N, C-alpha and C positions, 0 to 999 in steps of 0.2 A: 722074672719070666723065664721056668726050667726049660731048657733045649736037651735034642736029642744027643747021641754020640753020634750023629754025622754032624752037625755043629763042629763041635769041639774037635772033629778031627781037620772039617776045613778051617777053623782059627789054627789050629797047630802047624799044620802045615804053611798058612797064609805066614804064619811068624818064623817055623822054620826055612823056607822059600829067602822071606826079607832080609830075614837076620842072618844067613848065611852069605848073601850077595854081597850086603854092605860088608861081612869079613872080607871076603875076597878084595870088593876093590878097596876098600880102606889100607888096607896091606901093601894094595901096590900104589896105591896115593893118600896120604892123611887126610889130603884134605878134602875127601869124598864126604866127611862127617855131614858138610854141609854145601848147598847148589853155590851161594854168594854169600859174603860176609855176612851175615844177618845177624849173629851173635857180635860180631865188631858195632853192628849199625846199635845191638840194643846196649850194650857198654856206653856208647856216644850217649846215646838219649839220657840214661843213664845219669851221665858226666852233664850234658850239659842243660839239665831241668834243675840244676845246683847254678849252673853259671848262667844258664839264660840264653847258651847258645849251642847250638847241638854240630857240629866240624866230626865232619865225614864224608873223604872220599869220594865213597861210590852214590852222593845223594840224588844220582835218576832211581836207586831203587826205592818204592814205595813202602813206607814205614808200617805197615800192619801186623808181620810179620814179628817185627821188631819189639813192637808196643806189646804184643803177647809174650812173648820172649821175657818181656821187663814185668810184665805182671806177676807172671807164673812165677818169677824168680825171687819175689817175696813171699812164698809158699817154698821153693823147695830152696831157697838160700844161694841158688848158681845157675846160671846162665849156661851152662853146659846142660847141666838135670834137667834143666827147662827144655832144652830142643829135643833131650829123649824123650821125652813125656810128650811132648808133640809130637813127635817121629809116631810114638804109638799110640798116641788117641786118633790122629788120623786116621792112619792104619787098618788100625782095629774099629772103628769107626764107619770105616768103608764097605768091609765084610759084613759089618754087624749089622747093619742098615740096608743093606743088598738082601742079603740072608731072612732080614724081618721083611721087607716086601715082597721078595719073592719064593722064601719057603725052599729054596735049592740051596745047598751049601755047595753043591759043585761050580755052579754057575757065578754064587757070588766069590766062592774063589777065583776063578777066571775075571771078576770083575778087577781085582786089586792085582793080577799080572799079564793082563793082556790091552794093548799090544806093549813089547817092554819097554816101553818109552814109561808106561806107568811103573812096573815094577822099578825099575832105575830109579825112579822119582819118588816111592813111595816108600823106596828103602833107604833115604836120605833123609836130612832137614831140607825141606823144599818148599817155595809156594808154590806149585805144582799140589802136591799132595795135603798138603790145606788148603786149599781152592777145592781140589777135590772132592775131600769129605763135607766141607760147605755146600758145596752144589747138590749131592747127592742127600745129606742131613736136609736143606730147603726144601726138595724136591718129596719126600716124608714129611713135612711141614705142611706141604700143600695138599698133598693126597688126605692131611687129617684137618684142612680147612685154617690150621693159623697160618692166615696171612700175613700178622703184624709181626709174629715172632720170626717167620719165613723171610719179610724183610729185614730184619734187624739182624739174620746171619749174612744174605747178601750182601747189605752194606758192610761187614765187617769184611767179608771176601774181597768187595770191591777195594778197600782200600788198603789187602794182600796181595790182587790183581785186578789191574783194571775190568779185566775180560769177563769177572764174573757179573760186571751189570747187567752182561748181556740178558740172565734169566731174570732176571728184575724188569726187565722191560717187556720181557715176553708175559712175566705176569700180570703188568700193567694192562696188556694188550686184551687180558684172557679178562682182569675185570671192568675192562670198558665194555667188552661184548657182555660180558654176566651186566651190565648195568648198575655194582656195586660202586656204584660212587663214593661211595662215605670211605670204603674198605678202602678203595684208589687212593682215597686224598689221605686218611691215617696210615696206608702202608706207607706213600711217599715221604709223608714228613721224618717217618722213621727211620726210611732207608736215605734220604736228606740228611740227617743227623750226621753220619759218619761219615758225608763227604763234609760237610763243614767242619764234625772235627778236623781233618786233614787239612782243612782251609785255615784253619786256627793252629795248627801245629806248624804248619808251614810259616806263619807270617809272626807266630813271634818267637822262635824255633830256626829259620833257615832263613836270614836274610830276608825277611820281613814279605815275602812274595807267595802269594799261594798256589801259582802254577808251579813251585819249584820242579817236581819231578819233571815235569814236559817240558821245562827250559833247558832243564839237567841232559832229559834226551838228547832232542833235539844239536847236543854240541859234540852226540858220541860220534857223529859220522854222517852224511850226504843223504838227505831222504832220496828213495831211488823209487823207481815203477817198480811195484812187483813182479808181476809179471818176465817186464824187462833183466830183474833179476835174477830173476831164477833161471832166463835161457842164458846168460850169463857162466851161472855155478856149473848149469847142465854142460856147454862148453868146454867151459876149465876143468869138471872130475872127467873128461873125456879124452883131453888132450894132456893130462895130466895121470893119468890111470888110475884115476880117485874110485873105482867100482865097486868097491863097497859103500862108499858114502853117495854115488850113483844111486846105486839100486837102492839104498835105504832111505835116500829121502825123495826120491820119485815112488814107492811104497809108501810112503809115511802119507802123502799128497793124495794117493790114489784110493787110500784104504776111506780116510777122514773123508775124504769128497764121496764116496760111494758112501756110506755111514749117516751122511747128514740129507742125501740125497732120496734115500731108503726112507729115514723119518720126512722129508719133507712128503712124499708122494702118497703117504698113508693116507687114509680116506675116513678112519675113525680116532675115536681114541686110542692113544698108545698101548697105557699101564694101567691110568688112574684115569677114571671121570673126570673128562673137561679139561686133559692134559695138553689135547694137540696142539693149540693154536700157541701154548707157552711155549712148550720143545720146539717145534718147527721155529719157532721165532728166535731162541735162542741157540740152537744148532744152526742156523742160517745167520746169522749175528756172528755168531761167536767164529765160522768159518771167514765171513770176510772183514771181522778185525784183524784175525793173524794176517793176511793176505795185505790188508789196508796198510799194518805197521811197516810192511819190509823189513826185516831182521838181514842182517848181511853178515854173511852170505845165506842166505834163504833156506839154500839147499839142503845144510846142514843143520842149521838153528831150527826150522819150520816143526820138526817133530817135538821138540820142547816146547816150543810157542803155540802147538795143538793139545798136547796130552792131555790137558785141561780137561779137552771135549770127551774124551773119549769114557771112563767109568758111569756116568751118567745117562750117554747114548747108548749104551748097553744092557743099563737094565732099563728103562723105557721100552728096549727091542727086545726086549727078553721074550715075549707069545712068539716071535720069529726066528731069533737067534736059537733060545734055547730049544729048540725042537731039533736042530743039525748036530746030528753027530762027531761030525766032517769038524763042524766049527768046537763043539765045546773041545775035542783032545789035538784036533790041527791048531787052537788057539796056545794050550798050554805047551808043546811041544813046538810051537815057534817063542814063545817067551823066554827059555832058556838060554837064545841068541840074549840075550842080556847080560848072560853070565861072560860073553867072547871081548 
């Protein structure tokens, strides 16, 4: 598909801004390359497939990204090169699919930049970047009525980060509303196959426990009531003078809540035909999921947990947000905070 010069300008800015942020951050901290040790996870999987046991200290991490790194290493010959490829595919994919659906290079650029946490997470190897790409790709497939392929992508995304399953639940409700029972069953089968793959991996390679990640996650710390934890975090931030954390944390809570509320209040389709129920369900469940998980401390961690919401919710609200010059240019300027 031939693109005009504005598309290429936008792509150049995407690669330039994200690449520059990566270089700035990695100079400060060499570990910036990846959010968590998924390269180590992929290496442990490679050894575990030979020995029958996967030994990895951060076992609470879901293995989807590590699977992708390991599988891709058969082509690249190296896990680090696999990570670079996944970073590039995710970032370019988010921009390209946004442009393909919106035909607006500037807004597609914003989708990769705003808010700053999106710019940060798409400038490194992270589960958030992979999920952002897979969610937008899944929505594109929905617009083409490719429900089975969409379910496959969402199944993969869910074993990368379980929060991705919220979009499939939205799809399921849409199919129920449309009374497409055969498609619902087939889509459910495709989606569930990835959950069975995860259960099988856990059983055969991770101590015969199909709920391995959930059990490991429970050992990280006490389960807290999210609202109570948030109040404690706010009091702590004020008491210790952590004003940047306080302002940033509350800003992300307010921004995400505002976007979710705006999306749910829409009385018509958002960007494509019959997408309203699916997107409203996804947006609401995603916000609830992050609150239900109750990261500790919540004020600092909320922005990363909620990051996967932003690219797709900006895309589907293009008809409203795209008209605002204040949003267009303000979002670009605010995104520069990621460089600080």
